[in-house]
C-alpha positions in Angstrom: -1.1 18.0 1.3 -3.8 16.1 2.4 -3.1 13.8 4.7 -5.0 9.9 5.4 -5.1 7.8 8.5 -5.1 4.2 7.8 -6.1 1.7 10.1 -5.6 -1.6 9.5 -6.9 -5.0 10.4 -4.1 -6.5 12.7 -0.1 -6.7 14.1 -0.3 -9.2 11.2 -1.5 -6.9 8.5 0.4 -4.3 9.4 4.2 -6.3 9.4 3.1 -7.5 6.0 2.5 -4.5 4.3 5.6 -2.9 6.2 7.7 -5.8 5.0 6.4 -5.3 1.6 6.8 -1.7 1.7 10.7 -2.0 3.3 11.4 -4.6 0.2 10.2 -2.6 -2.9 12.2 0.5 -1.3 8.8 2.4 -0.8 7.7 4.9 1.5 3.4 4.2 2.8 2.3 7.0 -0.7 4.4 4.8 -2.8 3.2 1.3 -1.8 -0.4 2.6 -2.1 0.4 4.5 -6.0 1.8 1.2 -6.5 -1.5 -0.5 -5.6 -3.4 1.7 -7.7 -1.2 1.1 -10.2 -2.5 -3.1 -10.6 -6.0 -2.7 -9.5 -5.9 -0.7 -12.6 -4.3 -3.0 -14.5 -6.3 -6.1 -13.2 -9.4 -4.6 -13.7 -11.7 -3.7 -17.5 -12.8 -0.3 -17.9 
C-alpha cells in the first residue's frame, strides 16, 4: 500500500473539498480518482 500526503493551500480549499467529498459519499481516494476521470475526459490525447 502506498500512502500520500496532500497539502492544501489553506483552510478554505480544504473545507471546500471535504464538503464535496462528503456530499458525493466518497473517501479521499475516491475523490482523487473522480478527479482523474474528469481530467481524462476533458483532455484530448
